[in-house]
Every structure is written in C-alpha cells, then in structure tokens.
C-alpha positions as CSV (number, residue, x, y, z in Angstrom):
1,M,-58.0,85.0,30.7
2,G,-61.2,87.2,30.4
3,A,-63.4,84.1,30.0
4,G,-61.8,82.5,33.1
5,A,-62.9,85.5,35.2
6,S,-66.6,84.8,34.8
7,S,-66.5,81.1,35.3
8,I,-64.4,78.5,37.1
9,M,-63.7,74.9,35.8
10,R,-64.2,72.1,38.3
11,Q,-64.2,68.3,38.1
12,G,-67.6,66.5,37.6
13,G,-68.6,63.3,39.3
14,H,-67.6,61.1,36.4
15,G,-64.3,62.7,35.4
16,G,-66.0,65.4,33.4
17,V,-65.6,69.1,33.8
18,Q,-68.4,71.5,34.8
19,E,-68.4,75.2,34.7
20,T,-69.1,77.2,37.9
21,G,-70.7,80.7,37.5
22,L,-71.4,83.6,39.8
23,G,-74.7,82.0,40.7
24,D,-72.7,79.2,42.5
25,L,-71.3,81.7,45.0
26,P,-72.6,81.3,48.6
27,E,-75.6,83.6,49.2
28,S,-73.9,85.0,52.3
29,C,-70.9,86.1,50.2
30,I,-73.1,87.9,47.7
31,A,-75.0,89.6,50.5
32,E,-71.8,90.9,52.0
33,L,-70.9,92.4,48.6
34,M,-74.3,94.0,48.3
35,R,-74.0,95.8,51.6
36,H,-71.5,98.1,49.8
37,L,-73.8,98.9,46.9
38,D,-76.5,101.5,46.6
39,P,-80.1,100.3,46.5
40,P,-80.5,100.6,42.6
41,G,-77.3,98.6,42.3
42,I,-78.6,95.9,44.6
43,C,-81.9,95.7,42.6
44,K,-79.9,95.3,39.3
45,L,-77.8,92.4,40.7
46,A,-81.0,90.7,42.0
47,K,-81.9,90.1,38.3
48,L,-78.9,87.9,37.7
49,S,-80.0,84.7,39.3
50,R,-82.1,83.1,42.0
51,T,-79.1,83.2,44.4
52,F,-78.6,86.9,43.8
53,R,-82.3,87.5,44.2
54,G,-82.3,85.7,47.6
55,A,-79.2,87.7,48.8
56,A,-80.8,91.0,47.7
57,S,-83.9,90.3,49.9
58,G,-81.9,89.8,53.1
59,D,-82.4,92.0,56.1
60,F,-78.7,91.9,56.6
61,V,-78.3,93.9,53.3
62,W,-81.1,96.4,53.7
63,E,-80.6,97.3,57.3
64,T,-77.4,99.2,56.3
65,K,-79.4,101.3,53.9
66,L,-82.1,102.4,56.4
67,P,-81.7,105.5,58.6
68,R,-81.0,104.5,62.2
69,N,-84.4,105.9,63.3
70,Y,-86.4,104.0,60.6
71,Q,-88.8,102.7,63.3
72,Y,-89.7,106.3,64.2
73,L,-90.2,107.1,60.5
74,M,-92.5,104.1,60.1
75,E,-94.5,105.2,63.1
76,K,-94.9,108.6,61.4
77,A,-95.9,107.0,58.1
78,S,-98.5,104.9,59.9
79,D,-100.6,108.0,60.1
80,E,-101.7,107.2,56.6
81,V,-100.4,103.6,56.1
82,E,-101.8,100.8,58.2
83,Q,-99.0,98.5,59.3
84,R,-100.8,95.1,59.7
85,V,-98.0,92.8,58.8
86,L,-94.3,92.4,59.8
87,L,-92.3,93.9,57.0
88,T,-88.9,92.9,55.9
89,K,-86.1,95.5,55.9
90,K,-86.4,95.7,52.1
91,E,-90.1,96.3,52.3
92,I,-89.6,99.0,54.9
93,Y,-87.0,100.7,52.7
94,A,-89.5,100.6,49.8
95,Q,-92.3,102.0,52.0
96,L,-90.1,104.9,53.2
97,C,-89.1,105.8,49.7
98,R,-92.8,106.5,48.9
99,R,-94.6,109.7,49.7
100,N,-95.5,109.2,53.4
101,R,-98.1,111.7,54.6
102,F,-98.4,112.8,58.2
103,D,-100.0,115.5,60.3
104,G,-103.4,115.1,58.6
105,G,-101.8,114.8,55.1
106,A,-100.4,118.4,55.1
107,K,-96.8,117.2,55.3
108,E,-94.9,114.3,53.8
109,F,-91.5,112.7,53.9
110,W,-89.6,110.2,51.8
111,L,-86.2,108.7,51.4
112,E,-84.3,109.5,48.2
113,K,-83.7,106.0,46.7
114,Y,-80.0,106.2,45.9
115,G,-78.7,107.1,49.4
116,G,-81.6,106.6,51.8
117,R,-81.5,110.3,52.9
118,L,-84.6,112.0,54.3
119,C,-86.5,114.6,52.3
120,M,-89.6,116.4,53.5
121,S,-92.3,118.7,52.0
122,I,-94.7,120.9,53.9
123,S,-97.9,122.1,52.2
124,S,-99.0,125.7,52.2
125,K,-102.1,124.5,54.2
126,A,-99.7,123.7,57.1
127,L,-98.3,127.2,57.1
128,L,-99.5,130.3,59.0
129,I,-100.3,132.8,56.3
130,T,-101.4,136.3,57.2
131,G,-104.9,137.0,55.8
132,I,-105.4,133.5,54.3
133,D,-109.0,133.4,55.5
134,D,-110.0,136.6,53.7
135,R,-110.8,135.9,50.0
136,R,-110.1,139.5,49.1
137,Y,-106.4,138.7,49.6
138,W,-105.9,134.9,49.2
139,N,-107.4,131.9,47.6
140,N,-106.5,128.2,47.8
141,I,-106.5,127.0,44.1
142,P,-106.3,123.5,42.8
143,T,-103.4,122.6,40.5
144,E,-101.6,119.5,39.4
145,E,-98.3,121.4,39.6
146,S,-98.2,120.9,43.4
147,R,-97.4,117.6,45.2
148,F,-100.4,118.5,47.4
149,H,-102.7,119.5,44.4
150,S,-103.4,122.9,45.9
151,V,-101.5,126.2,46.4
152,A,-102.2,129.5,48.2
153,Y,-102.6,132.3,45.7
154,L,-102.2,135.9,46.7
155,H,-104.3,138.5,44.9
156,Q,-103.0,141.6,46.8
157,I,-102.0,142.5,50.3
158,W,-100.0,145.1,52.2
159,W,-98.5,142.9,55.0
160,F,-97.1,139.7,53.5
161,E,-96.0,137.1,56.1
162,V,-95.8,133.3,55.9
163,D,-94.6,131.3,59.0
164,G,-94.2,127.6,59.7
165,E,-92.7,125.2,62.1
166,I,-92.0,121.5,62.5
167,E,-90.6,119.2,65.2
168,F,-89.1,116.1,63.8
169,C,-86.3,113.5,64.4
170,F,-84.1,114.2,61.4
171,P,-81.3,111.6,60.8
172,P,-77.9,113.2,61.4
173,G,-76.7,115.4,58.6
174,T,-76.9,118.9,57.1
175,Y,-80.2,119.9,55.5
176,S,-81.3,122.8,53.3
177,L,-84.6,124.5,53.5
178,Y,-86.4,126.1,50.5
179,F,-89.7,127.9,49.8
180,R,-91.3,126.8,46.5
181,L,-92.9,129.9,44.9
182,H,-94.4,131.0,41.6
183,L,-95.1,134.5,40.3
184,G,-98.3,134.4,38.3
185,R,-101.3,132.1,38.4
186,P,-100.7,128.9,36.3
187,S,-103.6,127.2,34.6
188,R,-104.3,125.1,31.5
189,R,-106.2,126.2,28.4
190,L,-106.9,123.8,25.5
191,G,-104.4,121.4,27.0
192,R,-101.6,124.0,27.1
193,R,-100.1,125.6,30.2
194,V,-100.7,129.3,30.5
195,C,-99.6,131.8,33.2
196,H,-101.9,134.7,34.3
197,T,-99.6,137.7,35.2
198,E,-102.1,140.5,35.7
199,H,-101.9,140.5,39.5
200,I,-98.0,140.4,39.7
201,H,-96.8,143.6,41.4
202,G,-94.7,144.9,44.3
203,W,-92.0,142.2,44.4
204,D,-89.4,144.3,42.5
205,I,-89.6,147.2,45.0
206,K,-88.3,145.6,48.2
207,P,-86.7,142.2,48.8
208,V,-88.5,139.3,50.6
209,R,-86.8,138.3,53.9
210,F,-86.4,134.5,54.5
211,Q,-85.3,133.1,57.9
212,L,-85.0,129.8,59.8
213,W,-84.3,129.0,63.4
214,T,-83.7,125.7,65.2
215,S,-84.3,124.8,68.8
216,D,-80.5,124.5,69.4
217,G,-79.7,128.0,68.4
218,Q,-79.0,127.8,64.7
219,H,-80.1,130.7,62.5
220,A,-80.1,131.6,58.8
221,L,-81.3,134.7,57.0
222,C,-81.3,135.8,53.4
223,Q,-83.1,138.4,51.3
224,C,-83.9,138.6,47.6
225,K,-86.5,140.1,45.2
226,L,-88.9,137.6,43.6
227,A,-88.5,137.3,39.9
228,D,-89.0,135.1,36.8
229,P,-92.8,135.0,36.4
230,G,-94.2,131.7,35.0
231,R,-91.6,129.5,36.7
232,W,-91.7,127.5,39.9
233,I,-88.6,128.5,41.8
234,R,-87.1,127.1,45.0
235,Y,-85.8,130.0,47.2
236,H,-83.0,128.7,49.4
237,V,-83.6,130.0,53.0
238,G,-80.5,128.4,54.6
239,D,-79.0,125.2,56.1
240,F,-79.2,123.6,59.5
241,M,-77.5,120.6,61.1
242,A,-79.2,117.7,62.8
243,G,-76.9,115.9,65.3
244,S,-79.0,113.0,66.6
245,A,-81.7,110.9,65.2
246,D,-83.2,110.3,68.7
247,V,-83.6,114.0,69.6
248,P,-86.3,116.0,67.8
249,T,-85.2,119.2,66.1
250,K,-87.7,122.0,66.4
251,L,-87.5,124.1,63.3
252,K,-89.2,127.5,62.6
253,F,-89.1,129.3,59.3
254,S,-90.6,132.4,57.6
255,M,-90.8,134.6,54.6
256,K,-91.9,138.3,55.0
257,Q,-92.3,141.5,53.1
258,I,-93.9,143.8,55.5
259,D,-93.1,147.2,54.1
260,C,-96.6,148.7,54.0
261,T,-95.7,151.6,51.6
262,H,-96.8,149.4,48.7
263,T,-99.0,146.4,48.0
264,K,-97.8,143.1,46.5
265,G,-99.7,140.3,44.7
266,G,-99.8,137.7,42.0
267,L,-97.8,135.0,44.0
268,C,-98.4,131.3,44.5
269,V,-97.1,129.7,47.7
270,D,-96.8,126.0,47.2
271,S,-94.7,124.4,49.9
272,V,-91.6,124.3,52.0
273,L,-88.9,121.7,51.0
274,I,-86.3,120.2,53.4
275,C,-83.7,118.0,51.9
276,P,-80.0,117.0,52.4
277,K,-77.6,119.7,51.5
278,G,-76.3,119.4,48.0
279,L,-79.1,117.1,46.8
280,I,-80.6,120.0,44.8
281,Q,-78.4,121.7,42.3
282,E,-78.6,125.5,42.8
C-alpha cells in the first residue's frame, strides 16, 4: 500500500507496465500545490525533478508570497539596486529578501524569507541625536557588530535625546518598534571581544522614556532603566498597526532621559528596528 502511494502503474505501448512518479504530474497541478507552501518549502520541492523546478519558478506561485505593494518596495530598493531587466516574481521575492538600502543607505528593509513579512532597520546616522556633532559628547565609531558598520557612542551628556521619523507604505499588519542599544564600548583585542565600561554611568538613577506616534493617532510609551553592560539589547518601544499598503504611515519615535540633575554616558546607539509583531521573541 505504501509503495503504491509514491508511484502509479500504467500500461505501456506493447502491453508492458510502466511506473508513473510524482514527476509525471502536470506542472500546473504542482504549481497549485506550491501556492500553499512557504518559500523554503517551495525551494525544497524544486529539487525533486525538472517538472517541480519548472513549477517552482512560475509567477503564479510567487505572486502569492509577495506583499501587495511589492512594486513600491522595488522602487524603494532601486535607490541602491539598478533594475535593468524585467524580473520574474521569484527573482523579485529573492531581491526583496536581501538588505535593500534606501534614503542614502542610512535605512534598509527586507522580507523575512519564511512569510514574506516586511522588516526595517534605521541607522543611528538617520536619527536626530542631541549633541551628536560635539565630540566632547558623542563619537561615531566603526564596528562589525552593527548592520551599518557604525554606531553612535556617548561619552557623557546631561540632556540625552534621540528622535527619528519615517514615512513608508507598510503592508497591512501589526508591527513592533525597538531601539538597539549597548552599555559599554565593544571592541576586539587579540581576536577576542572586549567591552570598555569605564564611561557607563547615570542609567540606573532615572529610567529612559521611549515613545512612538503614528500619523493616524496611535501612541505608545514605556520607561525602563538601561542595564546589562556588554550585551546588545533591543528595547521594545511599542506596537502600531498599518491598515493599507497604499497609504503611507508616518511614524515618529524617540528615547529620552532629560533629567539634568546628573550626567549619563557609556552608551552605544546602533539602530531602530521595525518588524512584524511576534517575530522577535521577547
């Protein structure tokens, strides 16, 4: 019974019997099946035979995996990627799953490959940071620990404020926003990672206030004290909903600690991450 499930016996032209396998199924039937699989599952099935490989390349299959506003996303990606040829839907999906820089390279987006959901990262260089041009307070330092290969490092300041905003057509869904921060200055010595903690101070006295606002009136606020030196931590600011892929959502966000009774320092500000709610385990 089990053997009969993987092959079908049929009559040959001279009275013989031939076996029929999955590769003999019509390509259109296989493509219909693949529409209900996730992208990694489609790619695995494509390895079975030439017929499966042909079905796995069809626009009919991959159009269901793309966000509805994928043309808008490709236009954004073309800031860095020159689109000289007409791409198939599979090639478009592959392109959007890569790191697509825009706004001069200070921001990037990508689709997570399993579900085709949009994620975004915004570099510290795209944020408005109080005192960033004064080297007594801040420095931009190179590091391989950032997607953008650079972070803003705070030596010491009284008034700490970081603001940012973006206007973007997010595919419908609920998104979470995080600040990626690190207490201490990471570096490498003799091939090993080390963390310089001598400038860390002030973060255990008063909490940092995180906020976000959207153009349609959504608002989130949270407060917490920064802790755990030597580790990159994503601080969850809040969630927002995008209702239409055709209408831009204007998003503003900030982190502040403006109690001027004490200084604070020893902090790396890397980036802001926006991703579908639940994608990152808290």
